[in-house]
N, C-alpha and C positions, 0 to 999 in steps of 0.2 A: 503494501500500499505505500504510495507517495506521501512523502512528508509534507508538511504547510509549506516550506521553502521549494520544494519541487514544483508544487502546486502553482506557486507564483510564477517560477519559471515558465510555466505553459501560457500564461497570459501573454508572453512576447510574440505568439504566433496566432493570437486570435484575429478574426478576420476583419472585426469593427475596430476601427480607430480610437475610438473613446474607451472600450473596453478592455483593447490592447495596453491602453496607457494605465489602466486601474486594475490594481490588485488590492485583496483585504488581507490585511495582517490580523492574525490573531493575538494573545496577550504572550503568548509563548515567543513570539517574534519581536513585537513591537508594541509597548503599553499604548493603550487609547488615551488620548488626550482629552477624551469628553465622554459623557454618557450616549452621545450619539454615535452611532457606527460611522466610523471613519474611513474612506477610501484613499488612498496615497498611489502616487504615480510607481507603476511595477518597477520599471527600469530603473527609476532612479533611487529606488530602495535595495535594488539588486547590486548596486555598484559596491558597496563595503564588503558584499560576499564574494566578489571577483578577487579579492585578496586573501580572506580567510577560507572560503570554500569554492575554489575555483572548478572542483569535481563536479558541481551541480550543474554546470554549464556543458559537460560532456555526456549526459545522459540521451537515451534514445538516439543513438548514432550520430552524436553531435547536433541534433535537431536545433538546440538553443543557439550553437553558433551560427547555423544557416538563418536563423531569425534577426540573429544581431546583424549580420551583414546587410538585411534587408532594412534593417532600421537605421543604418548609416544614411541611408536616403529618406528618412523620415524628416519631420520637422524639426527644426535646429536644436530644441530642447532635448527632445527623444535622443535626436541623433549624437548630441553630446554626451549622454549617457550610456549610450551603446558603444561609441568610441572609446569611453573611457574604461569601461568593462574589457574590452578587446584588447586594448593596451595592455591593461594588468595581466589577462590570461595568457597572452601571446607567448609567455616563457614556457608554457607547455608544448613539448615538441609535437604530439599530435594535433593541437590546436594549431600551432604554428604551420604546419604542413597545409592544414585545411585552408587557411587565410592566404598564406603566400603563394599557392598554387591556383589561386581563383582568379581567373583572368579577368571576370565580370567585376570582382571588387576592386581589382587594380585599376581598372579604367575608372570605376565610380570614385573612387580616390582622387583619380588624376582631374576629372571634371570638377569635383567639388575644391580641391586644394588649389587649382588654378582660377578659382572664380573670385575676382578682387572684393567680393562682398561678403565672402563665406565667412561666418562667425565662428567655425570649428576647424579653421584653417591648420593651426598649430597641433591640435589634437588628430589632425589627419595625417601631419608632419611626423609626428611621434609614431603612429602607427605604421606608418611606412618605413620609418627608422627601424623599428623591431622586426619587420618582415625582412628587412635585409638581413638578417641574421640565418635566413634560408638560402642555399644555394640556388634555388630556383629563381631568385631575384636577379641573378646575371642577366636573365632573358630581357632585362632593361636596354641592354646595349644594342639589340636587334629589334627591340620594340618600336613600331612607328605609329605616329599620332598626327593626326592635322595640326599644322603648324597654328600657333597661336598668336593673333595678332596684339592682344593684350600684353604679350611679354616680349615687344619690341626693344631693340636696341636702347632706344630713347628712355627706358625704363631702368636702366642699369648701369653702374657705375663703371663697369668696364664693357666693353664691346664684346658681344656674341653673337656667332651666325645664325641667322634664322634658320631653322631646323624641324624637321619631322620626328627627331630622336627625341627617345623617351628621356635618356640621362641629360641632354644637353637643354631641353626643357625645364629639367628639374634643377640644374644650374643656373638657367636664367631666372625661375621663380626664386631660387634662393638668393641671387645677387640681388634682384630687386626687392625681396621681402623684408631682408635684414636692414636694408636702409630705409625702410618705410615709406617706399615709394609704390608699393603694390596693393596692399591691404592693411588698412590701419588698425584692424582687428587682430594682426598676427606679425610675428616676428621670424619664422620659418627656420630660427636658429638650430632646431634638431635634425633638419635636413643636413647639418654637416655630419651627424653621426653616419647618416644612410651613406654619404659619399665615402665615409672611411671604411665601411663595411664594404661597399661595392669594390672598393680599391683593391681589396684581396684578390680579386680575379685578374690574372694576367692580360686579358683583352681589354678589360675596362681601365687597368692600369695604363695600357699604352695608348688607348683613346684620350685618358685624361692627360697623358703627357706630349700628344702629338702636336706639333707647332703649326702644322699646315701652312708651311711656306713661313710667310712673314708674320702670321699671327701668333699671337701669345698661347700659349697652351692653356686649355680648359683648367689644368690645376692653378694657374693665377688667378682662377676666381675665387679661391678659398685663402689665398695667402695674405690678404689685408685683414683677415680675422684672428691671426695668432697673437694680436697684441693690439691694446694694450691690456691690463689685467682686470680693468673695468667693463670688458665686454663680458658676456655672460660665459660661464664656463663651458656648458655644451658648444657654444660656438668656437671658442679658443681650443678645447681639447678636441673636437669634431675637424676642426680644419687641420691641425697638425697631425693627428693621426690617418688622415686622407693623405698627406704628403708623405708620411712615413710609409705607410702601407703600399703605396703606388711605387716608392723606389725599392721596396722589397719585392713586389709581384712583377714588376715590369720585366718581359723574357728578354729584353734586348737593351740593357743598362748603355753599352757603349754609343748606341744611337741617341739614346733620351736625356740622359743625365747630363751631358756637356750642354745640351740646348736648355735644359730646365735652370742650370747653375743661376744665371742673371736673374731670374723671376723668383726663385725658391730661397736662395741663400740671404738676402736682407731680411726676410720675415721670419727666417731661423734666428739670425743673429739678434734680432731687435730685441726680443723677450729676455736676452740673456744680460742685457746691458742695464745697469743700475745707474743711479744719479752721479754726476761728476767722476765718470770712471777714469782711471790713471792711465791714459794713453799718451803716447808721446805725441809730437807733432807729425813724425813721420808716420806712425800708427794710424792716427786721425786721418792723414791724407789717403792711406789705402782703403779705408773704408767707404761703401758705397754713400754717396752724397747724403741720402735719407736717414744715414745713422752718424753723421758727423754733427758736432756740437748740439747734443740732444738737451743737455742743460739740467738743473736740478729739479726739474718737474718729471724726468724720465724714471719709469718705476719698472723694476725688475719682476718678471713672472715669480710668483711664489707656489703655485700648485706644484707640488712633485711630479703629479701624473703628466700635466703637460710639459715640464722639463725634461721629464724622460723621454716622452716621445720626439721631442725636439733633438735631444742627445742622440738618440738612436737614428733619427733621421739624418744627423750630418755624418755620423758614422757610416751608414749607407752610401752615402754620396762618394767617400773616400775609399770606401772598401770596395763596392761594387765593379767600379770601374777597372780594378786592379785584380779582377779573376782571370784566371789561366791565361789565355793569348792576349787578353787587354792589359796587361802591366804597363804597357808604353802609353796608352790612353789613361790610364789611371795616373800615371805622373803628371800629365797634362792637366788633368781635373784637380790634382792635389796643389799643382803650382796656381792655378786658377783661383781655387779656394783660398790661398794663401795670400794671393794679391789681392783678395777684396778684405783683408784685414781679420781674418777668423782666428788666428793665433791669439792675436792680443784680446780679443773677446774671451775666448775660451780661458786665457791665463787668468783675466780679471774675475770671472764667472767661478772658476774654480776656487778662488781665494774667498768667493762671497757665500759658498754652498758648503759651510766648515761641517754642519750636522748631517748632511744628506749624503751617505758613503756611496750609495748605489749611484746616485748623479755624478759624484766626484770621479768614480772611476770608469764612468762613461766617457767624461769628458779627457780622462787620460788615455784612453783607446784613441779617441779621436786625435790628441795631439800626437800620439806614436804613429798614426798614420801620416798625418799632415807635416809633422817637424822630423820624425824619427824617434828612436827610442831613447836616445840619449838626451835630446832636449826636455822629452815628457819626464826622464827621471830628473833633470835637473830642475824643472819646474817642481818637482814635489819635495827635492832637497831642500830648494830654497824657502819654501814653506816651513821645513823642518827647522831650519836655522832662525826663520823670523818668528814661528809661533810654537815651535815645539810639538809639531804635528808627526806622526808616525804613520806611513802608507806604504803598503807594499805595491810593486809595481809588476804588472805581466809582461812576459818577454813579447814584443810586438809581433816578433816572426810566428811564434805558436799561437798567439791570438788570432793573427789573420787566419792561420790556417784552420783552427777551430771555426772561424767565422764562415769561411768558405763552405766548409762541409756542411754546416748549418744550412746555408743560403743554397747549396746545391741539392739539398735533400728535400726540398720542396715542403710538403707539411701543411697543416691547416693554417689559413692566414686569418688571423681575428685582429680586432684593434687591441694593442697592447700586448701583442704575442712577444714572446722571448725567445732569442735566437736559439737557445739550447733548450728548449721546451719546457720551461720553468711556468707554473702556474702565474697568471697574471691578477692582480686585484686591481686594475686600471678601470676608473669610473665608467668609461666608455664601453668597458667590455659588457656591461649590464645593459639589461632591458630597461626601456623606459618604464616606470611604474607611476601610478597615479592613484592615490587613495581618497 
């Protein structure tokens, strides 16, 4: 016999709109606020149970899931609660598969998210971001849709080619949305997580890195959002994770990375610089123009998850072009990065992150590749003399060998993935959940 809660779930697929919205709670579920028999909106009152009892939505061969998919297209208040429930329960593998592989649901999300008056656009972005945990979302690269006039280049901060490609349309939506020029009711910041997960697919990574002649790569749309720290965390963490995952997943680093360097190095170095850094005049001259003379108002990124992704991205730039037959190209890449003032930034940043051992070790690895093992050891030795700090160094040759093995072995690409297979606690590894 179904429980009272299961009976409430059955209201989701009632044919009458008013009855579909309304369910009656007994005292066992919710106390009655008055002597009068009180009806409440069923979907709204099911939202808390999407966190505490998600299994109630898996009954009758996922019938409640099918109902919730339809309710996404209902009146905005109903759709809001249906989306919230789907976001919360999409952590379940069976439910995720049902949602991510549903072409009709995907198109419904697209239609509504790209409506400049959609009140639930951010919830739709969150759901789409969660669905990217499924490998089936790789089909967005080949999915074509009618070009959207409302997402023209005039609404974006950076040019984007008009296209019927689904990923390109989402990038245009993100680029316009985070600047408040598209939908005043939404920020679309969680789409950054979507791109971070999609970048784990080699073909998507290549697509994002493709410069298309003189055009900037699509990945450059994300680079302005790595800094400052006042930007929302999903925006910063998603942007740097998308850059990092693209660098790891792209199948032809010798082709893509040298062309990407001018577009991504400034956005990776800027968050590492604090107020009034101790750069010499020569070091300042090496920096990209936008990083020179930042002044006392400059704030260094403080979130260790963002910092870790940035350092890993820098390491990948330096390491991947040195793989196998690409050693010559690797030297060119390292010289280019060095010529953009990266060493001075890494040196000052290394001094500033005294308590973050994992991040410090990542910086030392980057310096080993950038300047050679001796300079990296010297950087640490100078800190020992000046601050009494003890830090072990990893042999550069052994390190690069280990990293090459890890890079060559492929494996699961997720946001925050560790090179050697360690489990990550990165914030953007998690599903977006709403209570």
